C-alpha positions as CSV (number, residue, x, y, z in Angstrom):
1,X,-3.5,64.8,-81.9
2,X,-4.9,68.1,-83.3
3,X,-1.6,69.0,-84.9
4,X,-1.4,65.5,-86.6
5,X,-5.0,65.7,-87.9
6,X,-4.5,69.3,-89.0
7,X,-1.3,68.4,-90.9
8,X,-3.0,65.3,-92.3
9,X,-5.9,67.4,-93.7
10,X,-3.4,69.8,-95.3
11,X,-1.5,67.0,-96.9
12,X,-4.6,65.2,-98.1
13,X,-6.0,68.4,-99.5
14,X,-2.7,69.3,-101.2
15,X,-2.6,65.8,-102.8
16,X,-6.2,65.2,-103.7
17,X,-7.6,68.5,-104.9
18,X,-4.8,69.2,-107.5
19,X,-5.5,65.8,-109.0
20,X,-9.3,65.6,-108.7
21,X,-10.2,68.9,-110.2
22,X,-8.1,68.5,-113.5
23,X,-9.4,65.0,-113.8
24,X,-13.0,66.3,-113.3
25,X,-12.5,69.0,-116.0
26,X,-10.9,66.5,-118.4
27,X,-13.3,63.6,-117.7
28,X,-14.8,63.6,-121.2
29,X,-11.4,63.3,-122.8
30,X,-10.3,60.6,-120.3
31,X,-13.4,58.6,-121.0
32,X,-12.9,58.9,-124.7
33,X,-9.3,57.8,-124.3
34,X,-10.2,54.7,-122.4
35,X,-13.5,53.8,-124.1
36,X,-15.7,54.9,-126.9
37,X,-18.4,57.6,-127.2
38,X,-21.0,55.4,-125.5
39,X,-19.6,56.3,-122.1
40,X,-19.5,60.0,-122.7
41,X,-22.7,60.8,-120.7
42,X,-20.9,59.4,-117.6
43,X,-18.5,62.4,-117.6
44,X,-20.9,64.6,-115.7
45,X,-21.4,62.2,-112.8
46,X,-17.6,61.7,-112.7
47,X,-17.3,65.5,-112.4
48,X,-19.9,65.7,-109.6
49,X,-18.3,62.9,-107.6
50,X,-14.8,64.4,-107.9
51,X,-15.7,68.0,-107.2
52,X,-17.9,67.2,-104.2
53,X,-15.2,64.7,-103.0
54,X,-12.6,67.4,-103.2
55,X,-14.8,69.8,-101.2
56,X,-15.2,67.3,-98.4
57,X,-11.8,65.6,-98.5
58,X,-11.1,66.6,-94.9
59,X,-14.2,64.7,-93.6
60,X,-12.6,61.4,-94.5
61,X,-9.5,62.1,-92.3
62,X,-11.7,63.4,-89.5
63,X,-13.7,60.2,-89.5
64,X,-10.5,58.2,-89.3
65,X,-9.2,60.4,-86.5
66,X,-12.5,59.7,-84.5
67,X,-12.0,56.1,-85.1
68,X,-8.4,56.1,-83.9
69,X,-9.2,57.8,-80.6
70,X,-11.9,55.3,-79.8
71,X,-14.8,57.6,-80.4
72,X,-16.6,54.7,-82.2
73,X,-20.1,55.7,-81.1
74,X,-19.8,59.1,-82.9
75,X,-18.2,57.3,-85.9
76,X,-21.1,54.8,-86.1
77,X,-23.7,57.6,-85.7
78,X,-22.1,59.7,-88.5
79,X,-21.7,56.7,-90.7
80,X,-25.3,55.7,-90.2
81,X,-26.4,59.2,-91.0
82,X,-24.3,59.2,-94.2
83,X,-25.8,55.8,-95.2
84,X,-29.4,57.0,-94.6
85,X,-28.8,60.3,-96.5
86,X,-27.2,58.3,-99.4
87,X,-30.2,55.9,-99.5
88,X,-32.8,58.7,-99.4
89,X,-31.1,60.9,-101.9
90,X,-30.5,58.0,-104.3
91,X,-34.1,56.8,-103.9
92,X,-35.4,60.3,-104.7
93,X,-32.9,61.5,-107.3
94,X,-32.1,58.4,-109.4
95,X,-35.6,58.0,-111.0
96,X,-35.7,61.7,-111.9
97,X,-32.1,62.5,-112.8
98,X,-30.7,59.0,-113.6
99,X,-26.8,59.0,-113.6
100,X,-26.5,62.5,-112.2
101,X,-28.9,61.7,-109.4
102,X,-26.8,58.6,-108.6
103,X,-23.7,60.7,-108.5
104,X,-25.3,63.2,-106.1
105,X,-26.6,60.4,-103.9
106,X,-23.2,58.7,-103.9
107,X,-21.5,62.0,-103.0
108,X,-23.8,62.5,-100.0
109,X,-21.8,59.8,-98.1
110,X,-18.9,62.2,-97.8
């Protein structure tokens, strides 16, 4: 099981990070390509979500591994903690930082 999870983390990291980081760095141009300049301020939250997601990409696979070996109690506790942190950070950061605060709060679920 450890070998499978370890290889899964390597594969996910090797697939996700090389895509997420260039997309994060080019998010302004991608938004301009698909929309107009009104959506340009959303490029910074996109960057935050993609960079933080690429840092914690292995956590998603570990959560699935816990679920697959019937450690659902740990999975539920971790999911509840992520939900609570998402709610608290969103509640605190969105009024002050608007879209960037929402991106940080959303990224706390990882």
